[in-house]
DRENKOL-925041 format. One record per residue (C-alpha): residue in three letters; x, y, z; residue number from 1. Coordinates in steps of 0.05 Angstrom, whole numbers, plus 5000, padded with zeros to 4 digits. Layout:
// DRENKOL-925041
<res = ALA | u = X | v = Y | w = Z | n = NUM>
...
//
This chain:
// DRENKOL-925041
<res = MET | u = 0505 | v = 4482 | w = 4455 | n = 1>
<res = GLN | u = 0482 | v = 4435 | w = 4400 | n = 2>
<res = THR | u = 0521 | v = 4424 | w = 4337 | n = 3>
<res = THR | u = 0482 | v = 4409 | w = 4274 | n = 4>
<res = SER | u = 0507 | v = 4372 | w = 4213 | n = 5>
<res = ARG | u = 0508 | v = 4438 | w = 4174 | n = 6>
<res = GLN | u = 0559 | v = 4466 | w = 4223 | n = 7>
<res = LEU | u = 0604 | v = 4405 | w = 4216 | n = 8>
<res = GLY | u = 0608 | v = 4412 | w = 4141 | n = 9>
<res = ARG | u = 0588 | v = 4366 | w = 4085 | n = 10>
<res = VAL | u = 0622 | v = 4301 | w = 4067 | n = 11>
<res = ASP | u = 0633 | v = 4289 | w = 3993 | n = 12>
<res = PRO | u = 0587 | v = 4230 | w = 3975 | n = 13>
<res = ASN | u = 0635 | v = 4209 | w = 3919 | n = 14>
<res = PHE | u = 0696 | v = 4207 | w = 3964 | n = 15>
<res = SER | u = 0700 | v = 4131 | w = 3963 | n = 16>
<res = LYS | u = 0699 | v = 4132 | w = 3887 | n = 17>
<res = LYS | u = 0759 | v = 4178 | w = 3882 | n = 18>
<res = THR | u = 0825 | v = 4142 | w = 3878 | n = 19>
<res = ILE | u = 0897 | v = 4165 | w = 3874 | n = 20>
<res = PHE | u = 0924 | v = 4098 | w = 3852 | n = 21>
<res = LYS | u = 0890 | v = 4100 | w = 3784 | n = 22>
<res = LYS | u = 0914 | v = 4061 | w = 3724 | n = 23>
<res = ASP | u = 0945 | v = 4120 | w = 3686 | n = 24>
<res = ARG | u = 0956 | v = 4171 | w = 3741 | n = 25>
<res = GLY | u = 0987 | v = 4121 | w = 3789 | n = 26>
<res = TYR | u = 1039 | v = 4095 | w = 3740 | n = 27>
<res = ASN | u = 1060 | v = 4166 | w = 3725 | n = 28>
<res = ASP | u = 1068 | v = 4182 | w = 3799 | n = 29>
<res = LEU | u = 1142 | v = 4171 | w = 3812 | n = 30>
<res = ALA | u = 1134 | v = 4166 | w = 3888 | n = 31>
<res = ILE | u = 1083 | v = 4110 | w = 3881 | n = 32>
<res = ARG | u = 1128 | v = 4073 | w = 3832 | n = 33>
<res = ARG | u = 1189 | v = 4083 | w = 3876 | n = 34>
<res = GLY | u = 1151 | v = 4060 | w = 3938 | n = 35>
<res = LEU | u = 1130 | v = 3996 | w = 3902 | n = 36>
<res = CYS | u = 1201 | v = 3984 | w = 3879 | n = 37>
<res = MET | u = 1228 | v = 3994 | w = 3949 | n = 38>
<res = LEU | u = 1174 | v = 3951 | w = 3982 | n = 39>
<res = TYR | u = 1179 | v = 3892 | w = 3935 | n = 40>
<res = LEU | u = 1253 | v = 3900 | w = 3916 | n = 41>
<res = ILE | u = 1239 | v = 3912 | w = 3842 | n = 42>
<res = VAL | u = 1292 | v = 3943 | w = 3798 | n = 43>
<res = ILE | u = 1248 | v = 3960 | w = 3738 | n = 44>
<res = LEU | u = 1172 | v = 3966 | w = 3747 | n = 45>
<res = THR | u = 1135 | v = 3954 | w = 3682 | n = 46>
<res = LYS | u = 1064 | v = 3977 | w = 3668 | n = 47>
<res = LYS | u = 1041 | v = 3904 | w = 3670 | n = 48>
<res = MET | u = 1071 | v = 3894 | w = 3739 | n = 49>
<res = PHE | u = 1042 | v = 3960 | w = 3763 | n = 50>
<res = GLU | u = 0973 | v = 3938 | w = 3739 | n = 51>
<res = GLN | u = 0979 | v = 3873 | w = 3780 | n = 52>
<res = TYR | u = 0996 | v = 3912 | w = 3843 | n = 53>
<res = ARG | u = 0942 | v = 3963 | w = 3828 | n = 54>
<res = ARG | u = 0890 | v = 3907 | w = 3824 | n = 55>
<res = ARG | u = 0917 | v = 3877 | w = 3889 | n = 56>
<res = TYR | u = 0906 | v = 3943 | w = 3925 | n = 57>
<res = ARG | u = 0841 | v = 3963 | w = 3888 | n = 58>
<res = HIS | u = 0799 | v = 3965 | w = 3951 | n = 59>
<res = TYR | u = 0850 | v = 4005 | w = 3990 | n = 60>
<res = CYS | u = 0880 | v = 4050 | w = 3935 | n = 61>
<res = THR | u = 0883 | v = 4115 | w = 3973 | n = 62>
<res = VAL | u = 0911 | v = 4084 | w = 4037 | n = 63>
<res = ALA | u = 0962 | v = 4043 | w = 3996 | n = 64>
<res = SER | u = 0985 | v = 4105 | w = 3959 | n = 65>
<res = LEU | u = 0995 | v = 4142 | w = 4025 | n = 66>
<res = TYR | u = 1039 | v = 4085 | w = 4051 | n = 67>
<res = LEU | u = 1077 | v = 4081 | w = 3985 | n = 68>
<res = TRP | u = 1090 | v = 4156 | w = 3987 | n = 69>
<res = SER | u = 1115 | v = 4148 | w = 4058 | n = 70>
<res = ILE | u = 1161 | v = 4091 | w = 4038 | n = 71>
<res = ALA | u = 1188 | v = 4131 | w = 3979 | n = 72>
<res = ALA | u = 1202 | v = 4190 | w = 4024 | n = 73>
<res = GLY | u = 1245 | v = 4147 | w = 4069 | n = 74>
<res = THR | u = 1205 | v = 4154 | w = 4132 | n = 75>
<res = ILE | u = 1206 | v = 4078 | w = 4144 | n = 76>
<res = LYS | u = 1278 | v = 4064 | w = 4161 | n = 77>
<res = ARG | u = 1276 | v = 3988 | w = 4151 | n = 78>
<res = ILE | u = 1257 | v = 3995 | w = 4078 | n = 79>
<res = LYS | u = 1314 | v = 4019 | w = 4035 | n = 80>
<res = ASP | u = 1321 | v = 4038 | w = 3962 | n = 81>
<res = TYR | u = 1363 | v = 3985 | w = 3927 | n = 82>
<res = THR | u = 1358 | v = 4016 | w = 3858 | n = 83>
<res = PRO | u = 1428 | v = 4023 | w = 3829 | n = 84>
<res = GLU | u = 1452 | v = 4094 | w = 3825 | n = 85>
<res = LYS | u = 1468 | v = 4123 | w = 3757 | n = 86>
<res = LYS | u = 1542 | v = 4130 | w = 3745 | n = 87>
<res = GLU | u = 1566 | v = 4196 | w = 3718 | n = 88>
<res = GLU | u = 1613 | v = 4192 | w = 3660 | n = 89>
//
């Protein structure tokens, strides 16, 4: 039995152009910001700092965002969140 390309489905030709780690959308994604803070031990991540990291990962945006989401979720045990907890008054 032969399988044709139509049976396998179509691949989106613009897939490589889509990115999750965009300038505006990425900074507003709390999991990406938290993952960056946990990975690089940053207490406060400014937009300027975020832009520097975004440019560093520009060729691997989607993969980087998946790893940062994983870090923020706590699935990597060696990376901890060192952000100070808010004290209740």
